[in-house]
C-alpha positions as CSV (number, residue, x, y, z in Angstrom):
1,M,0.0,-0.5,0.1
2,A,0.7,3.6,-0.9
3,A,1.8,5.7,2.5
4,G,-0.6,7.8,3.7
5,R,-3.1,9.2,1.1
6,V,-2.1,10.1,-2.5
7,G,-3.8,13.3,-3.0
8,A,-7.1,13.3,-5.1
9,V,-5.8,15.0,-8.2
10,G,-3.0,12.9,-7.9
11,L,-4.7,9.3,-7.9
12,L,-7.7,10.8,-10.4
13,A,-4.8,11.0,-13.0
14,L,-3.2,7.8,-12.7
15,I,-6.4,6.0,-12.8
16,S,-7.7,7.6,-16.1
17,L,-4.0,6.6,-17.5
18,P,-4.8,5.8,-21.0
19,G,-5.3,2.8,-22.2
20,P,-7.4,0.7,-25.0
21,V,-11.3,1.5,-25.5
22,R,-14.1,0.9,-23.2
23,A,-15.4,-2.4,-23.1
24,D,-19.2,-1.6,-21.8
25,V,-20.8,-0.1,-18.4
26,V,-19.0,-2.4,-16.3
27,T,-15.4,-1.2,-17.2
28,D,-16.9,2.5,-17.5
29,W,-18.1,2.0,-13.6
30,N,-15.1,0.7,-12.6
31,L,-13.0,3.7,-13.7
32,T,-15.9,6.0,-11.7
33,T,-15.5,3.8,-8.7
34,L,-11.7,4.3,-8.6
35,Q,-12.4,7.9,-9.4
36,A,-15.2,8.6,-7.0
37,G,-13.2,6.8,-4.1
38,A,-10.0,8.7,-4.8
39,A,-12.0,12.5,-5.1
40,A,-13.4,11.3,-1.7
41,S,-9.9,10.9,-0.3
42,L,-10.9,7.4,1.6
43,N,-7.7,5.4,2.5
44,P,-6.6,3.2,-0.1
45,Q,-8.2,0.6,2.4
46,R,-11.7,2.0,1.8
47,Q,-11.4,2.3,-1.7
48,Q,-10.7,-1.4,-2.0
49,R,-14.2,-2.0,0.2
50,V,-15.9,0.3,-2.0
51,A,-14.6,-1.1,-4.9
52,A,-16.0,-4.8,-4.3
53,M,-19.4,-3.8,-2.9
54,A,-19.7,-2.2,-6.0
55,H,-18.4,-4.5,-8.1
56,A,-20.2,-6.8,-5.9
57,A,-23.7,-5.3,-6.9
58,M,-23.1,-5.1,-10.8
59,H,-22.4,-9.0,-10.9
60,D,-25.7,-9.5,-9.2
61,A,-27.2,-6.9,-10.7
62,V,-26.3,-8.3,-14.3
63,N,-27.1,-12.4,-13.4
64,S,-30.0,-11.4,-12.0
65,V,-31.0,-10.1,-15.8
66,A,-29.4,-13.0,-17.3
67,P,-28.1,-15.9,-14.6
68,R,-25.5,-17.5,-15.6
69,Y,-23.4,-17.4,-12.4
70,E,-24.2,-17.3,-8.7
71,A,-24.6,-14.0,-6.9
72,Y,-22.5,-12.7,-4.7
73,A,-25.2,-11.8,-2.0
74,G,-28.3,-12.8,-4.2
75,Q,-30.2,-12.4,-7.5
76,V,-33.1,-10.0,-7.6
77,S,-36.0,-11.4,-10.0
78,P,-37.0,-8.7,-12.5
79,S,-41.0,-8.6,-13.0
80,G,-40.7,-8.4,-16.9
81,E,-37.9,-7.9,-19.4
82,A,-35.7,-5.7,-17.9
83,S,-32.4,-3.9,-19.7
84,I,-28.7,-5.9,-18.6
85,E,-27.0,-2.3,-18.8
86,A,-29.3,-0.2,-16.7
87,A,-29.5,-3.0,-14.2
88,A,-25.5,-2.4,-14.2
89,V,-25.7,1.2,-13.9
90,Q,-27.4,1.1,-11.3
91,A,-26.3,-1.6,-9.2
92,A,-22.6,0.5,-9.2
93,Y,-24.3,4.2,-9.0
94,G,-27.0,2.7,-5.7
95,V,-23.8,1.7,-4.2
96,L,-21.8,4.3,-4.3
97,I,-24.2,6.9,-3.9
98,R,-24.9,5.6,-0.5
99,L,-21.2,5.1,0.7
100,L,-19.9,8.4,-1.3
101,P,-22.8,11.2,-1.3
102,G,-20.2,13.5,-1.5
103,Q,-19.9,12.8,-5.2
104,A,-22.9,13.2,-6.3
105,A,-22.4,15.6,-9.0
106,L,-19.5,13.1,-10.3
107,L,-21.6,9.9,-10.2
108,D,-24.5,12.1,-11.1
109,A,-22.9,12.9,-14.3
110,A,-21.8,9.4,-14.8
111,R,-25.2,7.5,-14.5
112,S,-26.6,10.1,-17.2
113,A,-23.7,9.7,-19.7
114,S,-24.3,5.6,-19.3
115,L,-28.1,6.1,-19.1
116,S,-28.0,8.1,-22.3
117,Q,-27.1,5.2,-24.5
118,I,-29.9,2.8,-23.1
119,P,-33.5,3.8,-25.1
120,D,-36.4,4.7,-22.9
121,G,-39.1,2.4,-21.9
122,P,-39.9,-0.3,-19.4
123,V,-37.0,-2.4,-20.0
124,K,-34.8,0.4,-19.1
125,E,-37.1,0.8,-16.2
126,E,-37.1,-2.1,-14.8
127,G,-33.7,-3.0,-15.3
128,L,-33.0,0.0,-13.0
129,A,-35.2,-1.4,-10.4
130,V,-33.5,-4.5,-10.7
131,G,-30.2,-2.7,-9.6
132,E,-31.4,-0.3,-7.1
133,A,-32.6,-3.5,-5.2
134,V,-29.3,-4.7,-5.7
135,A,-27.2,-2.1,-4.6
136,G,-29.3,-1.4,-1.5
137,R,-28.9,-5.2,-0.7
138,I,-25.1,-4.9,-0.6
139,V,-24.9,-1.9,1.1
140,A,-26.7,-3.3,4.0
141,L,-25.0,-7.0,4.1
142,R,-21.6,-4.8,4.7
143,S,-23.8,-2.1,7.4
144,T,-21.7,-3.5,10.0
145,D,-18.9,-4.8,8.7
146,G,-16.6,-2.9,11.5
147,S,-14.4,-0.7,8.5
148,N,-15.4,2.6,9.9
149,V,-13.6,2.0,12.8
150,D,-9.7,3.1,12.6
151,G,-8.2,1.7,15.6
152,T,-5.4,2.5,18.2
153,Y,-1.6,1.3,18.2
154,T,0.8,1.2,21.2
155,F,4.4,0.8,20.3
156,G,6.5,-1.9,21.5
157,S,10.8,-1.2,21.8
158,G,13.4,-3.3,21.2
159,P,14.8,-4.7,18.3
160,G,12.7,-6.2,15.7
161,E,9.5,-4.3,16.9
162,Y,7.6,-1.7,14.7
163,Q,8.4,1.9,15.4
164,R,7.6,5.2,14.0
165,T,9.3,6.2,10.9
166,T,10.6,9.3,9.1
167,P,9.7,11.5,7.7
168,T,6.5,12.0,9.0
169,F,6.8,9.5,11.8
170,G,2.7,9.2,11.9
171,N,0.8,6.3,13.5
172,P,0.3,3.3,11.7
173,A,-2.4,3.0,9.0
174,V,-6.0,2.0,10.5
175,P,-4.6,-1.1,12.8
176,A,-8.5,-2.4,12.8
177,W,-8.3,-3.3,9.3
178,R,-7.5,-6.3,10.2
179,F,-10.8,-6.9,12.2
180,V,-13.1,-6.2,9.2
181,K,-15.4,-8.3,8.5
182,P,-13.7,-10.2,5.0
183,F,-16.2,-10.4,1.9
184,V,-15.0,-14.0,1.0
185,L,-12.8,-15.9,3.7
186,K,-13.6,-17.2,6.8
187,R,-12.0,-14.8,9.0
188,G,-9.4,-12.3,8.9
189,D,-6.4,-14.8,10.3
190,Q,-7.5,-17.9,7.7
191,F,-4.6,-17.2,6.0
192,R,-1.8,-16.0,8.9
193,A,1.3,-16.0,8.1
194,E,4.1,-17.5,9.7
195,G,6.0,-14.6,10.8
196,P,10.0,-12.9,10.1
197,P,13.0,-14.8,10.6
198,R,14.4,-14.6,13.6
199,L,17.0,-11.6,14.3
200,D,19.8,-14.0,14.9
201,S,19.1,-16.1,12.0
202,D,21.0,-16.8,8.4
203,E,17.8,-16.1,6.8
204,W,17.3,-12.5,8.7
205,A,21.1,-11.7,7.6
206,A,20.2,-12.4,4.4
207,D,16.7,-10.2,4.0
208,F,18.7,-7.3,5.9
209,N,22.0,-6.9,3.7
210,E,19.9,-7.9,0.3
211,T,17.6,-4.5,1.3
212,K,20.1,-2.3,2.8
213,R,22.2,-2.6,-0.1
214,L,19.6,-2.4,-3.1
215,G,17.0,0.0,-1.2
216,R,18.8,2.4,0.2
217,V,17.8,6.1,-1.3
218,N,21.3,6.8,-3.2
219,S,22.3,2.6,-3.9
220,A,25.7,2.1,-6.4
221,D,24.4,-1.1,-6.6
222,R,20.8,-1.1,-8.2
223,T,20.4,-0.7,-11.8
224,A,18.5,1.5,-13.6
225,E,15.8,-1.0,-14.4
226,Q,15.3,-1.8,-10.7
227,T,15.0,2.1,-10.2
228,E,12.5,2.2,-12.9
229,I,10.2,-0.7,-11.2
230,A,10.9,0.8,-7.7
231,L,9.0,3.7,-9.2
232,C,6.6,1.9,-11.5
233,D,5.2,-0.5,-8.9
234,A,5.0,2.3,-6.5
235,E,1.3,2.5,-7.4
236,P,-1.4,2.1,-5.0
237,S,-2.9,-2.1,-6.1
238,L,-6.1,-0.8,-6.7
239,P,-5.6,1.3,-9.7
240,M,-2.8,-1.1,-10.9
241,W,-4.8,-4.1,-11.4
242,N,-8.0,-3.0,-12.2
243,R,-6.3,-0.8,-15.3
244,V,-4.4,-4.1,-16.3
245,A,-7.8,-5.8,-16.0
246,R,-9.3,-3.1,-17.8
247,N,-6.5,-3.4,-20.3
248,V,-6.8,-6.8,-20.7
249,S,-10.7,-6.8,-21.2
250,A,-10.6,-4.8,-23.8
251,Q,-7.8,-7.0,-25.8
252,S,-10.0,-9.9,-25.4
253,Q,-13.7,-8.1,-26.4
254,T,-15.0,-9.8,-23.3
255,G,-18.5,-9.7,-23.2
256,L,-21.0,-7.8,-20.5
257,V,-21.7,-11.0,-17.7
258,E,-18.1,-12.1,-18.0
259,N,-16.7,-8.5,-17.2
260,A,-19.3,-8.4,-14.2
261,R,-17.7,-11.5,-13.1
262,L,-14.4,-10.9,-13.7
263,F,-14.1,-7.2,-12.1
264,A,-16.1,-9.0,-9.0
265,L,-13.9,-11.7,-8.5
266,L,-10.7,-9.5,-8.4
267,N,-11.8,-6.6,-6.0
268,L,-13.1,-9.2,-3.8
269,A,-10.1,-10.9,-3.6
270,M,-8.2,-8.0,-3.4
271,V,-10.3,-6.6,-0.4
272,D,-9.7,-9.6,1.7
273,A,-6.1,-10.1,0.6
274,T,-5.9,-6.7,2.4
275,I,-7.9,-7.7,5.3
276,A,-5.5,-11.3,5.1
277,C,-2.2,-8.8,5.5
278,W,-3.0,-6.8,7.9
279,D,-4.1,-9.7,10.2
280,S,-0.1,-10.7,10.0
281,K,0.8,-6.9,9.9
282,Y,-0.2,-6.0,13.3
283,T,0.3,-9.4,14.8
284,Y,4.2,-9.7,14.0
285,R,4.3,-6.0,14.2
286,F,7.8,-6.3,12.5
287,W,10.1,-3.5,11.6
288,R,10.7,-1.8,8.9
289,P,14.3,-1.2,6.8
290,V,14.4,2.4,7.8
291,T,14.4,1.4,11.5
292,A,16.3,-2.1,11.0
293,I,19.5,-0.8,9.3
294,P,20.0,2.3,11.3
295,L,19.5,-0.2,14.8
296,A,21.3,-3.2,13.7
297,D,23.6,-3.5,16.2
298,T,21.0,-4.0,18.6
299,D,19.9,-7.0,16.7
300,G,22.1,-9.8,17.8
301,N,23.5,-10.9,14.7
302,D,27.0,-10.7,13.6
303,A,26.4,-10.7,10.3
304,T,24.3,-7.4,9.8
305,E,25.8,-4.2,10.3
306,A,24.0,-0.4,11.6
307,D,24.5,2.4,9.6
308,P,22.8,5.2,10.8
309,A,22.6,7.3,7.8
310,W,20.5,4.8,5.7
311,T,17.3,5.8,4.0
312,P,15.0,4.5,1.6
313,L,15.0,5.3,-1.9
314,R,11.1,6.9,-1.0
315,P,9.3,7.3,2.3
316,T,8.5,4.5,4.0
317,P,4.4,3.6,4.2
318,L,3.2,3.9,7.8
319,H,2.2,0.4,9.0
320,P,4.6,-2.3,10.1
321,E,6.8,-4.5,7.4
322,Y,5.8,-8.2,7.7
323,P,4.2,-9.0,5.1
324,S,4.2,-7.2,2.2
325,A,0.9,-5.5,1.4
326,H,1.8,-5.1,-2.1
327,A,2.7,-8.4,-2.7
328,C,-0.8,-9.8,-0.9
329,V,-2.6,-7.9,-3.2
330,S,-0.9,-7.9,-6.6
331,N,-0.8,-12.1,-5.8
332,A,-4.4,-12.5,-5.3
333,A,-5.0,-10.4,-8.3
334,A,-3.0,-12.4,-10.7
335,E,-3.9,-16.0,-9.2
336,V,-7.5,-14.4,-10.1
337,L,-6.9,-13.0,-13.4
338,T,-4.8,-15.9,-14.4
339,S,-7.2,-18.3,-13.2
340,I,-10.2,-16.0,-15.7
341,V,-7.7,-15.0,-18.4
342,G,-5.0,-17.7,-19.1
343,K,-1.5,-18.4,-17.4
344,D,-0.2,-16.9,-20.8
345,T,-1.9,-13.5,-21.2
346,A,0.8,-10.8,-22.6
347,F,0.0,-7.3,-21.6
348,S,2.1,-3.6,-21.3
349,T,0.6,-1.2,-18.9
350,A,1.9,2.1,-17.3
351,T,1.3,3.5,-14.1
352,S,1.1,7.4,-12.8
353,T,4.7,6.6,-10.5
354,C,6.6,5.8,-13.4
355,P,9.2,7.6,-15.1
356,A,7.5,9.9,-18.4
357,G,6.7,7.8,-21.1
358,V,7.4,4.4,-19.4
359,V,5.4,1.4,-20.2
360,R,6.5,-1.7,-18.9
361,S,5.1,-5.7,-20.7
362,Y,4.8,-8.7,-19.1
363,D,4.2,-11.7,-20.5
364,S,2.1,-12.8,-17.8
365,F,-0.4,-11.9,-14.8
366,Q,2.6,-13.4,-12.3
367,A,5.1,-11.8,-14.0
368,L,3.7,-8.3,-12.8
369,A,3.0,-9.4,-9.3
370,D,6.6,-11.5,-8.7
371,E,8.0,-7.6,-10.6
372,V,5.7,-6.0,-8.1
373,G,7.3,-8.1,-4.9
374,D,11.0,-7.4,-6.0
375,S,10.1,-3.6,-6.3
376,R,9.6,-3.3,-2.8
377,I,12.9,-4.3,-1.8
378,Y,14.3,-2.2,-4.3
379,I,12.9,1.1,-2.7
380,G,13.7,0.1,0.6
381,F,10.2,-1.1,2.1
382,H,10.8,-4.6,2.6
383,F,12.9,-7.5,3.2
384,R,12.8,-10.9,1.0
385,S,10.7,-12.7,3.4
386,S,8.1,-10.6,3.8
387,I,7.8,-10.7,0.4
388,R,7.5,-14.4,0.0
389,D,5.4,-14.6,2.7
390,G,2.9,-11.9,1.3
391,A,3.0,-13.5,-2.0
392,K,1.6,-17.0,-0.2
393,I,-1.3,-14.7,1.3
394,G,-2.5,-13.3,-1.9
395,R,-2.5,-16.8,-3.8
396,Q,-4.4,-18.2,-1.4
397,V,-6.6,-15.8,-0.8
398,G,-7.1,-15.5,-4.8
399,H,-7.6,-19.4,-4.7
400,W,-10.2,-19.2,-2.7
401,T,-11.7,-16.2,-4.4
402,F,-11.8,-18.0,-7.8
403,H,-12.9,-21.4,-6.7
404,R,-15.4,-21.1,-3.8
405,F,-17.3,-17.9,-5.3
406,L,-19.7,-17.0,-8.4
407,Q,-19.4,-19.7,-9.9
408,P,-21.2,-21.0,-13.0
409,L,-24.5,-22.0,-12.0
410,E,-24.1,-25.6,-13.3
411,D,-21.4,-25.8,-11.5
412,A,-22.9,-24.2,-7.9
413,E,-23.8,-27.5,-6.4
414,C,-20.8,-28.9,-6.9
415,R,-18.2,-26.5,-5.0
416,A,-16.2,-27.9,-2.3
417,F,-15.9,-26.0,0.9
């Protein structure tokens, strides 16, 4: 996750980076959802929740009109013929206007633009009714999920303990997010990581020295491409992976029903990967490189050496180090997209945090997820074990989500929970 909040203008710019032409109302409202969350200055965790709710609603509305997949919260039976596009639009709008009433101007304009493309009449009105009913159901379902609580944090002391980090020395981000009711997991601790390495271990020394060497602001060992990777992949996971999904959807000319499911599974997996990641982060409360490296003389390991002047390439995010949230969320996203679109799907993408004009290409979704993990070492935020164990959490969440939710209707009764 990005440290603190990215300004609304910056996030709107990064969300709106050019890509292939739009596919349908689902991808239109994916972009609108991210823009509205950014404009509302929600933190990254709450933006993920909004996206998951909007896309779950669109999926259920679309499948109420044209049932092909299992619903997330339940289908609404139309009383007559209904426009599938109107249902999707109103489902997204109905969720967003309830959650983000301060963004009414943006949302109303987007709704008007979408509905202007649908012929007026009873079919359109019935679609709107279906979408509105689904939206109300999704919002009610999540109304007591605990997402409105930030929580408090008491700092410990001593080697390995997470401490306030430069330059802001701010409080850690939403410690209570680990207690938010998951969307698809049974519990937030369902895939809890094993924990960081012991400070007196060879593994800790190897992790420490890799990040110390490659992650410092003026590293002589980090290559130009590694610096580019560090900067490009610093973008928050939500806009990064939704942009990838929009690009691949347009590239593959995916239909509306399939898009509704794809974006719902993607965003459900990402929000729960963050909840699972936060459970491990605030269980182990491990120190960041910016703390560990200057204080290495206290870790009891002869293979680590303190550097009081060490600073990372960019300011450190405000939450504990282990495991990496970018690794958790990126691997959940890659697992879902690989399962739906295919293992060897090639694509290119740019991010707002890339140097100007840089576009990076990949031969699979996992290749991007692996690069994102490496980037957190190059930028000086994480240690290797944090990347490895965060990736494991993400893959587990992605696998769980894809294989247990929004199944094809003919397979729904065959699922093994």
